[in-house]
C-alpha positions in Angstrom: -36.1 9.6 -12.9 -35.0 10.2 -16.4 -36.3 13.8 -16.3 -34.1 14.8 -13.4 -30.9 16.7 -14.1 -27.8 14.5 -14.0 -26.3 16.3 -10.9 -29.4 15.4 -8.8 -29.2 11.8 -9.8 -25.5 11.7 -9.0 -26.1 13.4 -5.6 -28.8 10.8 -4.8 -26.5 7.9 -5.7 -23.7 9.4 -3.6 -25.9 10.0 -0.6 -27.3 6.5 -0.8 -23.8 5.0 -1.1 -22.5 7.0 1.8 -25.4 5.9 3.9 -24.8 2.3 3.0 -21.2 2.6 3.8 -21.9 4.2 7.1 -24.3 1.4 8.0 -21.7 -1.2 7.0 -19.1 0.5 9.2 -21.5 0.4 12.2 -22.2 -3.3 11.5 -18.6 -4.4 11.5 -17.9 -7.3 14.0 -16.2 -6.5 17.2 -12.4 -6.8 17.0 -12.3 -6.5 13.2 -9.0 -5.1 12.1 -8.8 -4.6 8.3 -5.0 -3.9 8.5 -4.3 -7.1 10.2 -6.6 -9.0 7.8 -4.8 -7.5 4.8 -1.4 -8.3 6.3 -2.4 -11.9 7.0 -3.6 -12.4 3.4 -0.4 -10.8 2.0 1.9 -12.8 4.2 0.1 -16.0 3.2 0.2 -15.3 -0.6 3.9 -14.2 -0.6 5.3 -16.6 2.0 7.2 -18.8 -0.5 8.7 -16.4 -3.1 11.9 -16.2 -1.0 12.4 -12.4 -1.6 11.8 -11.0 1.8 14.7 -11.0 4.1 14.1 -9.2 7.5 16.8 -6.9 8.8 18.1 -8.4 12.0 17.7 -6.5 15.3 21.0 -7.7 16.6 24.4 -8.5 14.9 23.7 -11.8 13.2 25.9 -14.0 10.9 24.3 -14.1 7.4 23.7 -17.4 5.9 24.6 -15.8 2.5 28.1 -14.9 3.7 29.1 -17.5 6.3 32.4 -19.0 5.3 33.3 -16.5 2.6 36.5 -14.6 2.6 36.2 -11.3 0.7 32.8 -9.5 0.3 31.9 -6.2 -1.2 29.0 -3.8 -0.4 28.2 -1.0 -2.8 25.7 1.7 -1.5 23.4 4.0 -3.5 23.3 7.6 -4.6 21.7 8.4 -7.9 23.4 8.8 -11.3 26.1 10.9 -9.6 27.2 7.9 -7.7 27.0 5.5 -10.6 29.4 7.9 -12.4 31.6 8.0 -9.3 31.7 4.2 -9.2 32.7 4.2 -12.9 35.6 6.5 -12.3 36.6 4.8 -9.1 36.5 1.2 -10.3 38.3 2.2 -13.6 41.0 4.0 -11.6 41.5 0.9 -9.4 41.8 -1.3 -12.5 44.6 0.9 -13.8 46.4 0.4 -10.5 45.9 -3.4 -10.6 43.2 -3.5 -7.9 40.2 -5.6 -9.0 37.1 -5.4 -6.8 35.6 -8.3 -8.7 37.8 -10.7 -6.6 35.0 -10.4 -4.0 33.1 -13.7 -3.5 29.9 -11.9 -2.8 28.7 -8.4 -3.9 25.7 -6.6 -2.5 24.5 -3.6 -4.5 21.9 -1.1 -3.7 20.5 1.4 -6.2 23.6 2.9 -7.9 25.6 0.1 -6.3 23.3 -2.4 -8.0 24.2 -0.9 -11.4 27.9 -0.9 -10.6 28.0 -4.3 -8.9 26.0 -6.1 -11.6 28.0 -4.6 -14.4 31.3 -5.4 -12.6 30.4 -9.0 -11.7 28.9 -9.9 -15.1 31.8 -8.5 -17.1 30.0 -5.5 -18.5 31.7 -2.8 -16.5 33.6 -1.3 -19.4 30.3 -0.8 -21.2 28.8 1.0 -18.2 31.9 3.3 -17.9 31.8 4.1 -21.6 28.1 5.0 -21.4 28.7 7.4 -18.5 31.7 8.9 -20.1 29.6 9.6 -23.2 26.7 11.1 -21.1 29.2 13.1 -19.1 30.0 14.9 -22.4 26.4 15.1 -23.4 24.3 15.4 -20.2 21.3 16.7 -22.1 20.9 13.4 -23.9 20.9 11.6 -20.5 18.2 14.0 -19.3 16.0 12.9 -22.3 16.8 9.2 -21.6 15.9 9.5 -17.9 13.4 12.4 -17.5 13.4 13.0 -13.8 13.1 16.8 -13.5 10.0 19.1 -13.2 8.0 16.8 -10.9 4.2 16.9 -10.9 2.1 17.0 -7.8 1.9 13.2 -7.3 5.7 13.0 -7.7 6.3 15.9 -5.2 4.0 14.1 -2.7 6.2 10.9 -2.9 9.4 12.9 -2.7 8.3 15.1 0.2 7.0 12.1 2.2 10.3 10.3 1.5 12.3 13.2 2.9 10.0 14.0 5.9 9.8 10.6 7.6 11.5 10.5 11.0 12.5 6.9 11.2 12.9 3.7 9.2 9.9 1.9 10.8 7.6 -0.3 8.6 4.9 2.4 9.0 7.2 5.1 7.6 8.4 2.9 4.7 4.8 1.9 3.9 3.8 5.6 3.8 6.6 6.2 1.3 5.6 3.1 -0.7 2.0 4.1 -0.9 3.0 7.5 -2.3 5.5 5.8 -4.7 2.8 3.6 -6.1 0.5 6.6 -6.6 3.1 8.8 -8.3 2.7 9.6 -12.0 6.3 9.2 -13.1 7.5 9.6 -16.6 9.9 6.7 -16.2 8.0 3.6 -15.1 8.1 -0.2 -15.0 9.6 -1.6 -18.2 11.1 1.8 -19.0 13.3 1.6 -15.9 14.4 -1.9 -16.8 15.2 -0.8 -20.4 17.4 2.0 -19.0 19.2 -0.4 -16.7 19.8 -2.8 -19.5 20.9 -0.1 -21.9 23.5 1.2 -19.4 24.8 -2.0 -17.9 24.3 -4.5 -20.7 23.1 -7.0 -18.1 20.8 -9.8 -18.8 17.1 -9.2 -19.4 16.4 -12.9 -19.3 18.5 -14.5 -16.6 20.7 -14.0 -13.5 24.1 -15.3 -14.7 26.3 -14.3 -11.7 25.7 -16.2 -8.5 27.7 -13.9 -6.3 25.6 -10.8 -7.1 22.8 -9.7 -4.8 20.6 -6.6 -5.1 18.2 -5.0 -2.6 14.8 -3.3 -2.9 11.8 -2.6 -0.7 8.2 -3.9 -1.1 6.0 -0.7 -1.5 3.0 -2.5 0.1 4.5 -4.5 3.0 7.6 -2.4 3.6 9.7 -5.6 3.7 13.3 -5.6 2.7 13.8 -7.7 -0.4 17.1 -9.3 -1.5 17.5 -10.9 -4.9 20.1 -13.5 -5.5 20.5 -16.1 -8.3 18.3 -18.8 -6.8 15.3 -16.6 -5.9 15.7 -14.6 -9.1 15.3 -17.8 -11.2 12.5 -19.0 -9.0 10.6 -15.7 -9.6 11.7 -15.0 -13.2 13.7 -11.9 -12.3 16.5 -11.0 -14.7 19.6 -9.2 -13.5 18.9 -5.9 -15.3 15.4 -5.9 -13.9 16.6 -6.2 -10.3 19.1 -3.3 -10.8 16.1 -1.3 -12.1 14.0 -2.1 -9.1 16.8 -1.3 -6.7 17.1 2.1 -8.2 13.4 3.0 -8.4 13.4 6.1 -6.3 10.0 7.2 -5.0 8.5 10.1 -7.0 11.3 9.8 -9.6 11.0 6.5 -11.4 9.2 3.1 -11.0 8.0 1.4 -8.9 9.3 -1.8 -10.6 8.0 -5.4 -10.3 10.1 -8.1 -8.7 8.1 -11.2 -9.2 4.7 -10.0 -8.1 5.9 -7.3 -5.8 6.0 -3.6 -6.7 9.3 -2.4 -5.4 11.1 0.8 -4.7 14.7 1.8 -4.2 16.8 -0.4 -1.9 18.0 2.7 0.0 14.5 3.4 1.4 15.3 1.3 4.4 16.5 1.6 8.0 19.8 0.0 6.9 21.9 2.3 4.8 24.0 -0.2 2.9 22.6 -3.6 3.9 25.9 -4.7 5.4 24.1 -7.3 7.5 23.9 -9.4 4.4 27.7 -9.9 4.4 28.0 -10.4 8.1 30.1 -13.5 8.9 32.5 -13.2 6.0 36.2 -12.8 6.8 36.5 -9.3 5.2 34.0 -6.9 3.9 34.8 -3.8 1.9 31.9 -1.3 2.2 31.6 1.7 -0.1 28.9 4.4 0.5 28.2 7.9 -0.8 27.9 9.5 2.7 28.0 8.6 6.3 24.2 8.4 6.1 23.2 11.5 8.0 24.9 14.4 6.2 25.7 15.4 2.7 23.6 14.8 -0.4 21.0 12.1 0.4 18.0 10.6 -1.4 15.8 9.8 1.7 15.1 11.4 5.1 15.3 8.0 6.9 18.0 8.4 9.6 21.1 6.3 9.0 24.5 6.0 10.4 26.9 3.8 8.5 29.4 3.7 11.4 26.7 2.0 13.5 26.3 -0.5 10.7 30.0 -1.2 10.6 30.1 -1.8 14.3 27.3 -4.3 14.0 29.1 -6.0 11.1 32.3 -6.3 13.0 30.5 -7.6 16.0 29.9 -10.8 14.0 33.6 -11.3 13.5 33.9 -9.7 10.1 36.8 -7.3 9.5 35.4 -4.2 7.8 36.9 -1.5 5.7 34.7 1.6 5.0 35.2 4.0 2.2 32.9 7.1 2.1 32.9 8.8 -1.3 31.5 12.1 -0.1 29.9 14.8 -2.4 30.6 18.5 -2.8 28.1 20.7 -1.0 24.8 21.3 -2.8 25.3 18.6 -5.4 22.0 17.3 -7.0 22.5 13.6 -7.3 20.1 13.4 -10.1 21.5 16.2 -12.3 23.2 14.7 -15.4 25.5 17.7 -15.4 27.2 16.2 -12.4 28.2 13.0 -14.2 31.5 14.3 -15.6 32.7 15.8 -12.2 31.7 12.6 -10.5 33.7 10.5 -13.0 36.8 12.6 -12.3 36.2 12.5 -8.5 35.9 8.8 -8.4 39.0 8.3 -10.6 41.1 10.6 -8.4 39.8 8.9 -5.2 41.0 5.5 -6.6 44.6 6.7 -6.4 44.2 7.3 -2.7 42.3 4.1 -1.8 44.1 1.6 -4.0 47.0 0.9 -1.6 44.5 0.5 1.3 42.3 -1.9 -0.6 45.2 -3.9 -1.9 46.4 -4.4 1.6 42.9 -5.2 2.9 42.3 -7.8 0.2 45.8 -9.4 0.7 
């Protein structure tokens, strides 16, 4: 055996292994379903972490929002939309409109950055950071290297944009590719970026009214992090914002507890408005209507359908769609400065409407 060339040894081992596997496959018991087996084990092990919150099939009052008056939902859209939020919220402040009067805030991806910074008192820091990077976009590109994707990143990105629905199977396909992507910004690096920009806690969840969303890459479950489950699972606020913005094939995935997670926007619900259903009033702010303009996933969405379902629970809704100029790359740091200006100007238009809605 030792005198044989290495390639023949390896071929013999491979042939033997393949034969053994073939025999094992033939010997599987009737009715054996490895997918069902794996799902049962996963469900049993993660049944008590409190992170998974199914998306209701019908309009349903949320136990998180029942009895609340004013709630706020902030959707996602890359660094462009974080910058837009910075300009928009700052413009509202100057016009004496404070979004932080909301009793509950739900943030997804960019909205998780804006919402967590707003609710924890660090919004001015986030705005100053983006004003700086708006002047020096090349520095932001070095801080968050997301261009020139490799093959594994392209695979995740293309699968994300080529799915045809928001079914668990589609989300799992995206999640599998996200887990296998060799991103330059991963795990703790994503959390450090979120902490650097927002100043939010890396040890605790200090604001009870803040909620972030994400999706389990393995199970395709929608995850919602609030103060109680965050403390139960040891999830700090900055870490949850990082997980909510872990875009497949770009950055992350990021751990929430023991679940590897991806962007909260990789879901069949565009803004997770169901979480505030049952509150008296809900202000919902999204980048697009969900099916046109610059998007970060191919999963079909329609924010107007979400608003109808929200209002069917008795909640009065107000929708603001930020919109983007044609052809804008939401991950291009050179778009930060224009986004800041666009958000600031939009605040002048929306301030009277929001003031009236909150009154």
